[in-house]
Kinemage of the C-alpha trace (Angstrom):
@kinemage 1
@onewidth
@group {chain A} dominant
@subgroup {mainchain}
@vectorlist {calphas} color= white
{ca unk a 1} P -12.556 -10.238 -16.998
{ca unk a 2} L -10.437 -9.298 -19.727
{ca unk a 3} L -10.740 -5.996 -20.340
{ca unk a 4} L -10.353 -5.216 -16.829
{ca unk a 5} L -7.207 -6.859 -16.590
{ca unk a 6} L -6.222 -4.861 -19.882
{ca unk a 7} L -6.995 -1.869 -18.246
{ca unk a 8} L -4.541 -2.394 -15.833
{ca unk a 9} L -0.144 -2.039 -15.721
{ca unk a 10} L 1.847 -4.474 -14.515
{ca unk a 11} L 2.273 -4.419 -10.977
{ca unk a 12} L 2.691 -6.248 -7.705
{ca unk a 13} L -0.520 -8.404 -8.612
{ca unk a 14} L -0.903 -8.426 -12.152
{ca unk a 15} L 1.868 -10.045 -14.501
{ca unk a 16} L 1.745 -10.131 -18.838
{ca unk a 17} L 3.834 -12.561 -20.672
{ca unk a 18} L 4.306 -13.055 -24.226
{ca unk a 19} L 4.550 -16.502 -24.485
{ca unk a 20} L 6.106 -19.963 -22.277
{ca unk a 21} L 9.368 -19.913 -23.237
{ca unk a 22} L 10.789 -18.518 -20.241
{ca unk a 23} L 9.102 -21.354 -18.085
{ca unk a 24} L 11.860 -20.235 -15.110
{ca unk a 25} L 10.640 -16.539 -15.190
{ca unk a 26} L 7.143 -17.972 -15.000
{ca unk a 27} L 7.445 -20.486 -12.173
{ca unk a 28} L 9.249 -16.968 -10.325
{ca unk a 29} L 6.690 -14.726 -10.827
{ca unk a 30} L 4.279 -17.778 -9.713
{ca unk a 31} L 6.190 -18.211 -6.527
{ca unk a 32} L 6.334 -14.440 -6.025
{ca unk a 33} L 2.859 -14.169 -6.110
{ca unk a 34} L 2.124 -17.137 -3.527
{ca unk a 35} L 4.358 -15.641 -1.067
{ca unk a 36} L 3.182 -11.982 -1.361
{ca unk a 37} L -0.303 -11.407 -2.002
{ca unk a 38} L -1.474 -13.414 -4.635
{ca unk a 39} L -1.866 -12.251 -8.490
{ca unk a 40} L -2.894 -12.934 -11.942
{ca unk a 41} L -0.515 -13.893 -14.954
{ca unk a 42} L -1.841 -13.163 -18.616
{ca unk a 43} L 0.319 -15.352 -21.028
{ca unk a 44} L -0.470 -14.197 -24.492
{ca unk a 45} L 0.115 -10.304 -23.988
{ca unk a 46} L 3.446 -8.699 -24.503
{ca unk a 47} L 4.525 -7.060 -20.775
{ca unk a 48} L 5.956 -3.903 -22.617
{ca unk a 49} L 2.909 -2.357 -24.837
{ca unk a 50} L -0.173 -4.733 -23.935
{ca unk a 51} L -0.120 -5.965 -27.162
{ca unk a 52} L -2.552 -8.911 -27.141
{ca unk a 53} L -0.529 -11.928 -29.958
{ca unk a 54} L -2.309 -14.722 -28.133
{ca unk a 55} L -0.954 -18.374 -27.900
{ca unk a 56} L -0.833 -20.639 -31.135
{ca unk a 57} L -1.472 -23.727 -28.927
{ca unk a 58} L -3.071 -22.757 -25.741
{ca unk a 59} L -3.675 -26.139 -25.033
{ca unk a 60} L 0.048 -27.649 -25.373
{ca unk a 61} L 0.913 -24.594 -23.614
{ca unk a 62} L -1.432 -25.330 -20.611
{ca unk a 63} L 0.034 -28.565 -19.871
{ca unk a 64} L 3.168 -27.467 -19.990
{ca unk a 65} L 3.057 -24.743 -17.698
{ca unk a 66} L 0.609 -27.126 -15.254
{ca unk a 67} L 3.813 -30.159 -15.248
{ca unk a 68} L 6.433 -27.292 -14.637
{ca unk a 69} L 4.456 -25.933 -11.754
{ca unk a 70} L 3.976 -29.020 -10.225
{ca unk a 71} L 7.667 -30.209 -10.801
{ca unk a 72} L 9.088 -26.779 -10.027
{ca unk a 73} L 7.639 -25.401 -6.660
{ca unk a 74} L 7.523 -26.907 -3.042
{ca unk a 75} L 5.206 -27.192 -1.497
{ca unk a 76} L 2.916 -28.093 -3.936
{ca unk a 77} L 0.803 -24.745 -5.246
{ca unk a 78} L -2.315 -25.441 -7.723
{ca unk a 79} L -3.095 -22.282 -9.201
{ca unk a 80} L -6.256 -22.062 -11.382
{ca unk a 81} L -5.868 -21.653 -15.266
{ca unk a 82} L -8.367 -20.465 -17.164
{ca unk a 83} L -8.416 -20.166 -21.418
{ca unk a 84} L -10.162 -17.203 -23.018
{ca unk a 85} L -10.295 -15.802 -26.458
{ca unk a 86} L -10.334 -12.349 -27.532
{ca unk a 87} L -10.475 -10.960 -30.676
{ca unk a 88} L -9.813 -14.246 -31.876
{ca unk a 89} L -6.515 -14.767 -29.735
{ca unk a 90} L -5.955 -17.289 -27.258
{ca unk a 91} L -4.986 -15.999 -23.719
{ca unk a 92} L -4.420 -18.642 -20.829
{ca unk a 93} L -4.869 -17.032 -17.450
{ca unk a 94} L -3.463 -18.058 -14.411
{ca unk a 95} L -4.949 -17.144 -11.179
{ca unk a 96} L -2.651 -17.698 -7.965
{ca unk a 97} L -3.878 -17.059 -4.320
{ca unk a 98} L -1.890 -15.657 -1.323
{ca unk a 99} L -0.893 -19.016 0.533
{ca unk a 100} L 0.834 -19.396 3.616
{ca unk a 101} L 4.820 -20.710 2.605
{ca unk a 102} L 7.229 -19.682 2.249
{ca unk a 103} L 6.822 -20.995 -1.590
{ca unk a 104} L 10.157 -21.718 -3.220
{ca unk a 105} L 11.876 -22.997 -6.118
{ca unk a 106} L 13.024 -26.657 -6.201
{ca unk a 107} L 16.089 -26.244 -8.003
{ca unk a 108} L 17.258 -23.274 -5.766
{ca unk a 109} L 16.476 -24.280 -2.581
{ca unk a 110} L 15.084 -22.325 0.328
{ca unk a 111} L 17.789 -20.537 0.865
{ca unk a 112} L 18.021 -18.890 -2.401
{ca unk a 113} L 14.672 -20.195 -3.962
{ca unk a 114} L 12.196 -17.878 -1.975
{ca unk a 115} L 10.964 -15.280 -4.416
{ca unk a 116} L 8.942 -12.079 -3.286
{ca unk a 117} L 6.922 -9.392 -5.072
{ca unk a 118} L 8.437 -5.982 -5.176
{ca unk a 119} L 6.424 -3.229 -7.561
{ca unk a 120} L 5.872 -5.379 -11.022
{ca unk a 121} L 9.114 -7.315 -10.485
{ca unk a 122} L 10.355 -10.568 -8.314
{ca unk a 123} L 12.791 -10.930 -6.279
{ca unk a 124} L 14.754 -13.410 -4.288
{ca unk a 125} L 13.497 -12.817 -0.421
{ca unk a 126} L 16.605 -12.212 2.279
{ca unk a 127} L 16.730 -13.551 5.537
{ca unk a 128} L 14.264 -11.034 6.878
{ca unk a 129} L 11.773 -11.595 4.357
{ca unk a 130} L 11.478 -15.289 5.148
{ca unk a 131} L 11.507 -14.820 8.902
{ca unk a 132} L 8.553 -12.720 8.181
{ca unk a 133} L 6.933 -15.695 6.482
{ca unk a 134} L 7.536 -18.019 8.831
{ca unk a 135} L 5.757 -15.841 11.561
{ca unk a 136} L 3.040 -15.540 9.690
{ca unk a 137} L 2.707 -19.026 9.096
{ca unk a 138} L 2.847 -19.641 12.222
{ca unk a 139} L 0.695 -17.060 13.328
{ca unk a 140} L 3.285 -14.505 15.228
{ca unk a 141} L 3.812 -11.249 14.744
{ca unk a 142} L 6.864 -8.963 15.767
{ca unk a 143} L 5.647 -6.965 18.119
{ca unk a 144} L 3.988 -10.126 20.051
{ca unk a 145} L 7.268 -11.442 20.525
{ca unk a 146} L 9.001 -11.719 23.903
{ca unk a 147} L 12.231 -8.864 24.405
{ca unk a 148} L 14.843 -10.581 25.726
{ca unk a 149} L 17.170 -7.778 26.611
{ca unk a 150} L 14.489 -5.290 28.289
{ca unk a 151} L 13.575 -5.816 32.017
{ca unk a 152} L 9.958 -5.299 32.788
{ca unk a 153} L 11.667 -2.144 34.713
{ca unk a 154} L 12.308 0.095 32.078
{ca unk a 155} L 8.795 0.173 30.984
{ca unk a 156} L 7.042 2.964 32.170
{ca unk a 157} L 3.230 1.817 33.325
{ca unk a 158} L 2.457 4.881 34.349
{ca unk a 159} L 2.211 6.389 31.076
{ca unk a 160} L 0.061 3.651 29.878
{ca unk a 161} L -2.142 3.763 33.405
{ca unk a 162} L -2.328 7.836 32.725
{ca unk a 163} L -2.814 7.076 28.909
{ca unk a 164} L -6.253 5.210 29.741
{ca unk a 165} L -7.548 7.381 32.609
{ca unk a 166} L -7.665 9.943 29.730
{ca unk a 167} L -10.004 7.938 27.887
{ca unk a 168} L -11.983 6.922 30.839
{ca unk a 169} L -10.403 3.313 31.241
{ca unk a 170} L -8.334 1.445 33.854
{ca unk a 171} L -5.048 -0.315 33.046
{ca unk a 172} L -4.040 -2.661 35.548
{ca unk a 173} L -1.721 -5.753 35.517
{ca unk a 174} L -4.455 -7.663 34.009
{ca unk a 175} L -4.872 -5.387 31.198
{ca unk a 176} L -1.342 -5.466 29.822
{ca unk a 177} L -1.142 -9.502 29.872
{ca unk a 178} L -4.462 -9.412 28.230
{ca unk a 179} L -3.338 -6.768 25.477
{ca unk a 180} L -0.011 -8.869 24.784
{ca unk a 181} L 2.104 -6.278 26.701
{ca unk a 182} L 3.463 -9.283 29.162
{ca unk a 183} L 3.954 -12.586 28.523
{ca unk a 184} L 5.597 -15.163 30.432
{ca unk a 185} L 8.853 -16.568 29.410
{ca unk a 186} L 10.542 -19.898 30.816
{ca unk a 187} L 10.281 -18.571 34.118
{ca unk a 188} L 9.668 -14.919 34.176
{ca unk a 189} L 7.401 -12.579 32.595
{ca unk a 190} L 8.807 -10.535 29.725
{ca unk a 191} L 7.685 -7.212 28.523
{ca unk a 192} L 7.011 -7.855 23.921
{ca unk a 193} L 8.709 -6.309 21.255
{ca unk a 194} L 5.106 -3.811 20.843
{ca unk a 195} L 5.587 -3.084 24.885
{ca unk a 196} L 8.991 -1.746 24.515
{ca unk a 197} L 8.090 0.239 21.270
{ca unk a 198} L 5.039 1.599 23.146
{ca unk a 199} L 5.955 2.262 26.822
{ca unk a 200} L 9.881 1.924 26.959
{ca unk a 201} L 12.372 5.357 28.177
{ca unk a 202} L 14.978 4.047 26.854
{ca unk a 203} L 13.799 2.888 23.110
{ca unk a 204} L 16.489 3.512 21.111
{ca unk a 205} L 18.720 1.122 23.317
{ca unk a 206} L 16.706 -1.923 22.251
{ca unk a 207} L 15.216 -0.428 18.398
{ca unk a 208} L 17.788 2.062 17.206
{ca unk a 209} L 16.151 3.171 14.229
{ca unk a 210} L 12.962 3.611 16.034
{ca unk a 211} L 13.288 7.375 16.113
{ca unk a 212} L 10.650 9.467 14.325
{ca unk a 213} L 12.424 12.373 11.651
{ca unk a 214} L 10.538 15.291 10.842
{ca unk a 215} L 11.136 17.819 8.681
{ca unk a 216} L 10.160 20.759 7.050
{ca unk a 217} L 11.524 21.678 3.663
{ca unk a 218} L 11.559 25.040 1.551
{ca unk a 219} L 10.029 24.764 -1.774
{ca unk a 220} L 8.775 21.709 -3.299
{ca unk a 221} L 12.143 19.468 -3.008
{ca unk a 222} L 14.734 18.510 -0.386
{ca unk a 223} L 17.235 21.094 -1.552
{ca unk a 224} L 16.899 22.811 1.225
{ca unk a 225} L 15.874 22.275 4.959
{ca unk a 226} L 14.322 24.985 7.129
{ca unk a 227} L 13.198 22.629 10.428
{ca unk a 228} L 13.817 19.141 11.661
{ca unk a 229} L 13.550 17.207 14.646
{ca unk a 230} L 13.975 13.953 15.698
{ca unk a 231} L 11.728 12.571 17.553
{ca unk a 232} L 12.749 9.740 20.555
{ca unk a 233} L 9.628 8.856 22.300
{ca unk a 234} L 7.498 6.197 22.848
{ca unk a 235} L 4.839 4.879 20.274
{ca unk a 236} L 2.057 5.598 22.923
{ca unk a 237} L 2.957 9.198 22.916
{ca unk a 238} L 4.152 9.928 19.486
{ca unk a 239} L 0.778 11.086 17.970
{ca unk a 240} L 0.565 14.661 19.878
{ca unk a 241} L 4.158 16.381 19.160
{ca unk a 242} L 3.866 14.974 15.143
{ca unk a 243} L 0.899 16.725 15.097
{ca unk a 244} L 2.385 19.642 16.618
{ca unk a 245} L 5.602 20.155 14.220
{ca unk a 246} L 2.996 19.575 11.402
{ca unk a 247} L 0.613 22.601 12.474
{ca unk a 248} L 3.973 24.756 13.148
{ca unk a 249} L 5.029 24.397 9.888
{ca unk a 250} L 1.472 24.964 8.131
{ca unk a 251} L -1.014 27.554 7.784
{ca unk a 252} L -4.348 28.494 8.664
{ca unk a 253} L -6.757 30.523 6.702
{ca unk a 254} L -9.598 32.645 7.617
{ca unk a 255} L -12.812 32.468 6.889
{ca unk a 256} L -14.994 35.404 7.791
{ca unk a 257} L -18.700 34.905 9.198
{ca unk a 258} L -21.207 36.729 9.791
{ca unk a 259} L -20.410 36.973 13.854
{ca unk a 260} L -17.109 35.606 14.594
{ca unk a 261} L -13.807 34.365 12.846
{ca unk a 262} L -12.991 31.127 12.072
{ca unk a 263} L -9.631 29.114 11.315
{ca unk a 264} L -9.323 26.833 8.638
{ca unk a 265} L -5.987 24.538 8.461
{ca unk a 266} L -4.479 24.287 5.466
{ca unk a 267} L -4.604 20.434 6.051
{ca unk a 268} L -8.075 18.721 6.581
{ca unk a 269} L -6.650 17.901 10.344
{ca unk a 270} L -8.609 14.336 10.143
{ca unk a 271} L -6.400 13.446 7.011
{ca unk a 272} L -3.222 14.079 8.955
{ca unk a 273} L -4.317 12.373 11.832
{ca unk a 274} L -5.132 9.089 9.971
{ca unk a 275} L -1.700 9.196 7.692
{ca unk a 276} L 0.343 9.661 11.187
{ca unk a 277} L -1.387 6.909 13.175
{ca unk a 278} L -1.702 4.486 9.857
{ca unk a 279} L 2.728 4.986 10.241
{ca unk a 280} L 3.228 4.429 13.880
{ca unk a 281} L 0.856 1.321 13.647
{ca unk a 282} L 1.955 -0.185 10.386
{ca unk a 283} L 5.832 0.355 10.269
{ca unk a 284} L 7.926 -2.809 10.159
{ca unk a 285} L 9.822 -2.155 13.581
{ca unk a 286} L 12.240 -4.902 12.598
{ca unk a 287} L 13.697 -3.635 9.266
{ca unk a 288} L 17.074 -1.944 10.315
{ca unk a 289} L 18.024 1.255 9.615
{ca unk a 290} L 14.671 2.765 8.289
{ca unk a 291} L 12.643 5.208 10.599
{ca unk a 292} L 9.128 6.853 10.257
{ca unk a 293} L 9.675 10.083 8.282
{ca unk a 294} L 7.545 13.038 7.644
{ca unk a 295} L 8.342 15.251 5.203
{ca unk a 296} L 6.421 18.814 4.968
{ca unk a 297} L 7.146 21.336 1.418
{ca unk a 298} L 5.429 23.654 -0.195
{ca unk a 299} L 2.320 21.889 -1.559
{ca unk a 300} L 2.178 18.429 -0.021
{ca unk a 301} L 3.086 16.496 2.940
{ca unk a 302} L 4.743 13.026 2.760
{ca unk a 303} L 4.671 10.353 5.219
{ca unk a 304} L 6.713 7.807 4.956
{ca unk a 305} L 7.085 4.285 7.072
{ca unk a 306} L 9.349 1.384 6.473
{ca unk a 307} L 7.657 -1.806 5.267
{ca unk a 308} L 5.333 -2.129 2.294
{ca unk a 309} L 1.642 -3.861 2.810
{ca unk a 310} L 1.600 -6.830 5.075
{ca unk a 311} L 1.956 -10.691 2.784
{ca unk a 312} L -1.172 -11.693 1.780
{ca unk a 313} L -2.540 -7.776 1.378
{ca unk a 314} L -2.869 -5.754 -2.122
{ca unk a 315} L -3.187 -2.221 -2.595
{ca unk a 316} L -6.831 -3.118 -4.280
{ca unk a 317} L -7.778 -4.787 -0.602
{ca unk a 318} L -6.251 -2.066 1.592
{ca unk a 319} L -8.032 0.936 -0.326
{ca unk a 320} L -11.176 -1.076 -0.406
{ca unk a 321} L -11.210 -1.130 3.783
{ca unk a 322} L -9.774 -4.737 4.038
{ca unk a 323} L -6.952 -4.495 7.398
{ca unk a 324} L -4.432 -6.774 8.250
{ca unk a 325} L -2.489 -5.663 11.391
{ca unk a 326} L 1.152 -5.920 11.002
{ca unk a 327} L 1.625 -5.445 14.457
{ca unk a 328} L -1.280 -6.437 16.600
{ca unk a 329} L 0.247 -5.565 20.085
{ca unk a 330} L 0.457 -1.738 19.050
{ca unk a 331} L -2.848 -2.302 17.063
{ca unk a 332} L -4.845 -3.132 20.560
{ca unk a 333} L -3.209 -0.575 22.441
{ca unk a 334} L -3.805 2.422 20.245
{ca unk a 335} L -7.621 0.719 19.596
{ca unk a 336} L -8.083 0.937 23.267
{ca unk a 337} L -6.754 4.780 23.612
{ca unk a 338} L -9.538 5.372 21.095
{ca unk a 339} L -6.619 6.689 18.462
{ca unk a 340} L -8.343 3.611 15.880
{ca unk a 341} L -11.423 4.184 15.287
{ca unk a 342} L -12.311 1.319 12.748
{ca unk a 343} L -10.319 -1.757 11.673
{ca unk a 344} L -9.155 -0.909 8.044
{ca unk a 345} L -10.886 2.276 7.749
{ca unk a 346} L -8.125 4.961 7.619
{ca unk a 347} L -6.923 4.878 3.911
{ca unk a 348} L -10.446 5.225 2.744
{ca unk a 349} L -11.700 7.925 5.559
{ca unk a 350} L -8.398 10.145 4.193
{ca unk a 351} L -9.550 9.706 1.069
{ca unk a 352} L -13.390 10.561 1.139
{ca unk a 353} L -12.588 13.415 3.360
{ca unk a 354} L -10.485 14.970 0.396
{ca unk a 355} L -12.772 14.224 -2.140
{ca unk a 356} L -16.109 15.766 0.097
{ca unk a 357} L -13.531 18.907 0.567
{ca unk a 358} L -12.696 19.269 -2.788
{ca unk a 359} L -8.661 18.538 -2.157
{ca unk a 360} L -6.529 16.441 -4.701
{ca unk a 361} L -7.246 12.672 -2.662
{ca unk a 362} L -3.735 11.226 -1.206
{ca unk a 363} L -1.384 9.556 -3.292
{ca unk a 364} L -1.167 6.111 -1.530
{ca unk a 365} L 2.308 3.924 -2.557
{ca unk a 366} L 4.226 0.907 -2.226
{ca unk a 367} L 7.481 1.536 -2.784
{ca unk a 368} L 9.580 -1.673 -2.218
{ca unk a 369} L 9.621 -1.701 1.811
{ca unk a 370} L 8.227 1.429 2.297
{ca unk a 371} L 4.769 2.601 2.225
{ca unk a 372} L 3.696 5.953 1.771
{ca unk a 373} L 1.119 9.118 1.838
{ca unk a 374} L 1.089 11.864 -0.024
{ca unk a 375} L -1.329 14.748 1.046
{ca unk a 376} L -2.006 17.913 -0.861
{ca unk a 377} L -3.442 20.481 0.351
{ca unk a 378} L -6.110 23.756 -1.181
{ca unk a 379} L -8.820 23.105 -3.833
{ca unk a 380} L -6.741 25.020 -6.116
{ca unk a 381} L -4.809 21.675 -6.045
{ca unk a 382} L -7.509 19.386 -7.231
{ca unk a 383} L -7.099 18.337 -11.457
{ca unk a 384} L -9.603 20.930 -13.186
{ca unk a 385} L -11.822 19.453 -15.585
{ca unk a 386} L -11.630 20.741 -18.494
{ca unk a 387} L -15.032 22.195 -20.323
{ca unk a 388} L -14.559 19.754 -23.639
{ca unk a 389} L -13.848 16.889 -21.035
{ca unk a 390} L -17.602 17.026 -19.685
{ca unk a 391} L -19.490 15.619 -22.752
{ca unk a 392} L -17.217 12.962 -22.639
{ca unk a 393} L -16.982 12.295 -19.207
{ca unk a 394} L -21.148 12.376 -19.502
{ca unk a 395} L -21.397 9.679 -22.162
{ca unk a 396} L -19.045 7.221 -20.118
{ca unk a 397} L -21.048 7.077 -17.270
{ca unk a 398} L -23.790 6.468 -19.616
{ca unk a 399} L -22.389 3.755 -22.341
{ca unk a 400} L -19.018 2.556 -20.268
{ca unk a 401} L -16.739 2.465 -23.288
{ca unk a 402} L -16.275 4.621 -26.026
{ca unk a 403} L -13.802 4.775 -29.332
{ca unk a 404} L -11.967 7.145 -30.765
{ca unk a 405} L -14.035 7.662 -33.519
{ca unk a 406} L -17.364 8.096 -31.093
{ca unk a 407} L -15.191 10.901 -29.180
{ca unk a 408} L -14.630 13.150 -32.470
{ca unk a 409} L -18.063 13.160 -32.970
{ca unk a 410} L -18.653 14.016 -29.599
{ca unk a 411} L -16.662 16.420 -30.040
{ca unk a 412} L -16.948 18.055 -33.738
{ca unk a 413} L -13.070 18.030 -33.880
{ca unk a 414} L -10.070 16.859 -36.206
{ca unk a 415} L -8.802 13.429 -35.650
{ca unk a 416} L -5.489 14.735 -34.077
{ca unk a 417} L -7.249 16.959 -32.113
{ca unk a 418} L -9.153 13.891 -30.220
{ca unk a 419} L -6.261 11.717 -30.419
{ca unk a 420} L -4.224 14.300 -28.171
{ca unk a 421} L -7.310 15.382 -25.661
{ca unk a 422} L -7.380 11.251 -25.254
{ca unk a 423} L -3.875 11.316 -24.694
{ca unk a 424} L -4.098 13.836 -22.236
{ca unk a 425} L -7.408 12.206 -20.135
{ca unk a 426} L -4.823 9.057 -20.236
{ca unk a 427} L -1.796 10.971 -18.938
{ca unk a 428} L -4.181 12.906 -16.066
{ca unk a 429} L -5.569 9.225 -15.264
{ca unk a 430} L -8.797 10.278 -15.853
{ca unk a 431} L -9.403 7.154 -18.528
{ca unk a 432} L -7.473 4.008 -19.224
{ca unk a 433} L -7.367 2.624 -23.142
{ca unk a 434} L -8.225 -1.189 -23.505
{ca unk a 435} L -6.849 -2.436 -26.816
{ca unk a 436} L -4.446 -4.765 -28.401
{ca unk a 437} L -1.687 -2.515 -28.952
{ca unk a 438} L -1.283 1.505 -29.863
{ca unk a 439} L -2.441 0.888 -33.248
{ca unk a 440} L -5.426 -1.532 -32.494
{ca unk a 441} L -8.417 0.184 -34.752
{ca unk a 442} L -11.015 -1.440 -32.199
{ca unk a 443} L -9.376 0.117 -29.248
{ca unk a 444} L -11.948 1.351 -26.529
{ca unk a 445} L -11.561 3.736 -23.525
{ca unk a 446} L -13.302 4.361 -19.993
{ca unk a 447} L -13.528 5.619 -17.083
{ca unk a 448} L -10.424 4.950 -14.578
């Protein structure tokens, strides 16, 4: 367990602390973990260098922390404590589950004491984040809430009927109610926020930032724009025009067969489609001032949507296929329209298709309140394995870890060349180092 932790960097679900001197910061981290997606706090490791220094009196530190957690956090939170010894150094590992809060620091109160995790930092939750946590507690979703401003007459249910007919399904008033498109409110019926986003012809009247921004840039940065489009359209109709814009600005390669020519798209069609559907279904449409963006460059496509992963979901879980919808109404409709095949499979499908086709796997990032998927094209974009890397990779597949001395013997090179090669492989993401610090004589490396 500890080796796996040391192989990782600090992030949304992991933090290192050298000691318990900064109790307030530790309390804030535990609160942030509980509110966001759970996490692990390891005390006895320097956060910058990952040097394992250990604790001098671990039982005293454990008791001190347990008391501080009980006295400082509301509602009551009981994390799991584990005591580990590694290379004669004592470490305290605190595992915090994701819990339905909001949890907050008592001394700061509910308005200023709710912390959430953004990357490797703890941030005071704004009112919008607190409302999201409270909705989660009540099992309510933003797109399931009634929209009190939009009359049912502005919802184009004819579009819904047409789309359902295209997949051989009927759309009736009963269908609309069962999908959460129409809900009772006091003495009348109202469309939900999801309904307005999916089928309103006046979407910007109610969600001014719900346009989809498409752009083709010259080269590999945003210095010069070649073409752009702001797509204002019901979400149920958005997929095809987005894909059309991407096709217009990407190229087709030709493969000449025995009888006929075959056109091969620059990017696998299924990968682009999954990235766009993911953005449409999982965007946080309650965030003001942010829109879905599709940016096409010479070497890549970036699909960015407002809203990081939903509370309770980590990146590791999302990539493993675990799904947690942010928008249940939108998700249900996309599922009925056969735009989603299987819950939680989109990210993994994108990665698998790229690997099968010899293309660099998508880069999937959670950037604060945004989620970004970067797609690459062409087999030449995949990092090539140098000849000298092969024997090391084969060794690690069999033996799991290797130390620098063994790597030097494997390569029959100087210590300096060995050090350079290992550093290069770590920078490329092929290897991860497990050590107590940069000069640890017992450090080992393993495949990432």
